[in-house]
N, C-alpha and C positions, 0 to 999 in steps of 0.2 A: 811342457804340460805332460803329465803322466797319463797313461791309458785309462786309469781309474777316474781321473779328473775329467778327461774327455768324455768317457762313458756317462759320467754323472751329468755333464752339461747336455748331452744328447737326450738323456732321460727327462731332464727338466724341460727341455724344448718340446719334447713329445707331450709331456704333461700339460704344458701351457697351451699347446695347440688344441689338445682335447678339451681343456676348460673353455677356451675361446669358442670352439665349435658348439659345445653344449650351451654356452651362454647365448650364442646367436640363435640356437634352436628355441631356447626359453623365451628370448625376446620376440622372435617371430610368432611364437604361440600366443604371447600376450597381445601382440599387435593384431593377431587374427580375431581376438575377441573384442578389441577396442575399436577397430576400424568399422564404420557403419557398413552394413550389408543390405542388399536388396534395394529396390527402387521406390518404396513407399514409406520412407521414414523408419526403417528397421532400427529398433533399439538393440544394438548389437550385443551389449553386455548381457542382456536377458534373452536375446534371440527372439524378440517379439517383432512381428510385422504388422503395421497398421494399414487399414484400408479405408479410403474415403477422402473427403466427406461426400456422402450421398444425400441428394435432396429429392423430394417428391411429396406425394400426399398419402396419408394414411387415414382412412375413414373420413375423407373430405378435408382434413387438416394438414397444412404444410409441415414437414418435419425435416430435420437434419440428423443424419445417422453416421456412426463410425463403427468399424468392426476391427477385431484383432485376431491374429493366429500365431501359433508358435512356429519354430523352424520347420516342423514336420507338416505344417498346414492345418493342425488341429485347432478348432475354434476356441477362443478365449473370451472373457467378458467384454462387451462393447457398451455403447450407450447411444441415446438419441434424445432429442427434445422437440416439442411442438414449438413452432416459431411464434405462436401467439402467447406462449408463456415463457419461453427461453430457459426452462428449468430441466436439468438432466434427469433422465430415467435410465437406470442401469439395465443392461441386457445380460443376464447370467445364463450361461450355457448349461443345459442339462444333458450330459452325454448319454444317459439311459434312453431318453426320448429323442435325442439329436435335435433339440430345439432350444430357443432362448425364452427366458421368462422376464417379463417386465417387472422391475422392483424399484420402489422408491428408495433412494440411497439414505443410509443412516451413517453416523460417524463410525460405527463398528462394522457394518456390512461392506464398506468400501475395502476393507482389508481382508476379506474372505471371498470364497467362491461358493458360499453356502446357498445363495438364492434367498427367497423369501417365502413366507407361509401363505400369502395371499397375492399372487401375481396379478398385475393389471391387464395382462394379455400374453399371448404366446406367438413367437416368431419361428418360422422355418425359412432359412435363408440359403440362397445359392448365389455365390459371387461370380461375376464374369469380369472381363477386363475393364469394362466401362459402366457396369450397372450392378445392382443388387436386386435379385428377384425374391420377393417376400410374400409368404403366405401367412396371413395374420388371423388369429382367433382371439376373441375376448375371453372365451372359456374353452376348455379342451373339447367339449361336446358340440361347440358351435361350428357352423359352416365356415370354412376358411375364406378369407378375402384376399385376392391376389393384387399386388401392387408392384410397380417397377420403380426403383429409385435410381436415378442417374448420377454419375459423378459430377460434382459441382465444378464450375470453372474456377481456376485459381484466383484468389482475391489479390488485388493489387498490393504488392509489398509483403505478401504472406510467404514465409520461408519454410514453414513446416505445417503439418496437419493441425496442430493445436492452434496456430495463428489463423489458419483458414476457418476453423470452426468458430473461434471466438469472434472473428469478423462477421460471420453469419449470425451469431447470437446477438450481438449488439445492434445489428441493423434492423431494429424494431421501430415502431411508430414513436413520434415525438410530438408533444403539444407545447406551443409557445404561449407564454402569458403576456400581459400588457407591458408596455415599455415603462421603465422606472428611471429615476434620476432626473437631472435637469441640466440645461446648459450644454457644455461641451462633452460631458460624460454621462452616457445613458446605457441602459442594459435591459434585457428581458430575461425571465426565468423560463428555461426549457425543462419539461418533465418527461421522463420515460415511464409510461404507465405500468408496464409489467413489473419493474423493480421499484417503482414509486420514488426513484431518485430524481432530484431536481438540481439544475446547475445554471448559474447566471452566465450569460454571454453578452459581451459588449455590442451595442448597436451604434454607438457613437463615441469617439475618442479624439484627443488632440491630433493624432495622425492615423491615417488608414493603415499604414504598415504596422504600427504598434498594436492597433486593434486586432489585426489578423494574427499577429504573433501571440498575443495574449489569448485569443479565442482558440488557437491551435493547441496551446498548452492546456487550457481548460477542457478541450474536447478529449484529450488523453486522460485527464483526471475523471471526466464524466464516464468514459467507457470503462475505466478501472472500477469505479464505484458500481456501475451497472453489473459488470461481471461478478464482482464480489457479492453483491446483494442477491443475484439470481443463484449463485452457487450455494450460499448459506440457506436461503429460504427453500431450496429444493430438497434439503435434508430434513429428516424427522426432527421436529422441535427447533429447527434452525431459525434464527432471526437476524435481521439486518436493517438498520435505520441510519440514513445519512441526512445531515442538515448542512447546507452550504449558505453561509451568510456573507453579505457584501459590506465592506467598509471602504468608503471613498474619502480621500483627502484632497479636496479641491480638484485640480487637474494634475496633481503630482503622482498620487498612488491609487491603485485599485487592488484591494486585498480581498481574498476569499478564504473565510475560515471554515474548515471542514470538521464537523463533529460526527464521529462514527461510533455507533453502538451496535454490537453484534454478539450472537451466541453461536459458537461452533463446537459445542460439546464441553464437558467439564463441570466444575462446581458453580461457575457464575459466568455472566456475560463479560464482554470486553468493551472498553471505551477508550477511544483515541481522539486526540485533538491536534490539528495542525493548521497553519495559515500560510498561504502563498501570497506574497506581496509583489506586485508588478509595478514597474516604472511606466507611467502612462505616456511618456515621451518616447522611450526606446522599445517598450514592450518586453523588456528583460526582467526576470525575477531579481529581487534585491533581498539581502540579508541584513536587516536593521540591527539585529542583535550584535553584530560585529562592530557597530559604531558606538556602543554604549557600555558603560561599566554596569554589570548586573550585580555583582557582589561588592561589599565594601572595598575601597581601594585607597591608594595613597597618591597624593599630588604634591610635588615639590618636597617629597620626603616626609609629608605629614598625612595622617589619616583625615579623611573627609567624612566625618560623621554625618550620617543621614542623607548623603547625596546619591548613593547608588540606587538603581531602579528597584532592587529588592527592598531596601530599607524604606524608600519612599512609598512603595506599594503597601508594605506592612503598616507603616504609620498612617497612611490614608485609610486603610481598612478599619482602623480602630477609631475613626471619627464617624459621627452620625451623618455627616453631610454626604457620604458616599454609600449610604445604606441601600440606595436603589440599584446599585450595581449587582452583577450576577452573584447570587448567594452561593455559599459553599455547601459541601456535603456534610461536613462536620462542624459543629459549634460556630456557625455563621462565618466560616473562613479562618478562624483563628488557627486551627490545626494545619491548614494548608499554608498559612502565611507566617508561621513561627510564633513563639510565645511572646517575647518582647515585654517591655514594661507595661504594666496596667492591663495585661491580657487576662481574660476570664478563664484561660486555659492553662494556668500555671500548674495545675495538678498533673498535667502530662509532662513527664520528664524524659521520655524516651526519644530517640532520634526520629521516630516515625512522624512526630509532630513538627519536625524542623527539617524539611527536605532540602538536600543539596547544600547543607551548611548555611541556613538562613538566620542563624542566631546572631547576636551582637558581636560575637567574637569571630564570626566567619571571615575568612580571608579569600582572596581570589584563588580559584581552583582551576587546574588544567582542563580546558575544554568546557568552560562554564557556559558558553553560548549554546552548546549543543543540548543542554537540558532545559532550555527556556525558549519560549516562543515570544517574539517581540514583533508587534505589528502596529501600523498607523491607524488612527481613527480621526474623525473630524474634530473631536474634543481633545485629543492628546495621544500619547504613546501607550499602547496596551502591553502588558506583560503577563505571561501565564507559565506555570510550571509544566514541563514537558518530559519529565523523567519516566522511566518504565518500572520503577519500584512498585511491587504489588500493593504495598500498604498505602501508596500515594496515588493510585490509579484514578480515584475520584477527584483529585485536585486538578487533573487536566481540564483545561477550558475554564478554570476558575481565574479569570483574568481581572486585572485592575487597570484602570485608565489613569495615567499621570498627565496632567496638563502640560502642553508643550514647553512653556517657560521653565517649569520645574524639572521636566525630563532632561532639559539641556544641561543641568548641573552634573549629570552623569555622562556627558558626552566625552568620548575619547579624543584626546588631543593628537595632533600629528606626532607620529612616533610611538603611539600607545596602542598599536595593533595587537590583537591577541591579549595576552596577560602581562605585557611588559609595562613597567612603571615609568611614568614620564620623567624626564630629566628636570633638575631644579631650575633650569633656565626657562622652562615653559610656563606660560601664564595660565590661570584657571580658565575654564570654559565660560563664555559669556552667557548670561541668562537669556539673551534673545534667541539662543540656539542657532546662531548664524553658522557655526562650524559643524553642525550635525544635520543629517537628513531630516526634512520635514515636509 
């Protein structure tokens, strides 16, 4: 090896060591900002420290409050809510006056620190390790009212400040209605009056273990709806409306259909529809859509015209005998259920009137069951479009009920999971529906 070659190797080694050293410094710098700091849920990336939750009374009403500060300890916007309403009120900090202003949140004000033109009150706050000392005024010229807020005991299972606050928010009053149903399956409807959200809970089921499991799942759904409704209605012009309807199939299934209408800013409101179906024996949720062919399919290598759930629902819709079922937003459901022969909506030729490939030439598509809600009713199997296309948003919840014997024609045979086509050796599904959930 020549001296020049050896010198070159030494130079490269020194260069690599330098690069490695710099790389470690950069990595440590990144970790410094990514690793959580502080003891009160510091949001390390933004260097924000959260304080709370604090509970107490303000002018005789129970409240829950939280505060925030930056890494230098300077106040940042906080919030509080009266427990009898559950709706957030933003606390914007005015550095000139060193006090907070109560402001009703709007969809725009949440992203600013501008405050509001007509504050609902004024707070001067001093934080201590276990309390918040608050001097409150309804107006700047009013005599201040002193109150002491104490740090709330951690909620069971709460892992962060947000979870603790939301646990306190949903812990409001509840009103139980009369028992409904009959025989081995009964329930009552429980209403949370602040949000006006109601949820059915089982009072009797084939097994106690299943009833407890189902009610625990419904409780989580109930709390989510309460939080969402209170969040939306706390904001200027915000709206939220939930409707939970029960469908019972003997002692086999208990299904809860959630229709949610809300406004959270923008050009129009939003509408969503979903159904959770529970097995009354096990208490576990079941996905019936995976057991049936939704789009046209082949069996034994041949097309099965008119057998899929979508085809049956569309054909059924075009008969007068089912006119009492849920009406559609457009043209009595024709736009939601495809054009098809004899439709009065043949003037519509764009894809918006044929969601998810519902035309006669539609073939099975990947993930077909994810765009459809399939759930049981006492009269048969219901199917509704569940896509998120903007043009089809009003088709959600536009369900059609297919009698059980007819629905069995779309039953997937063994080996037909997902979108796989059955082998030629397999026989057609029986009209009795013995091979499908019912």
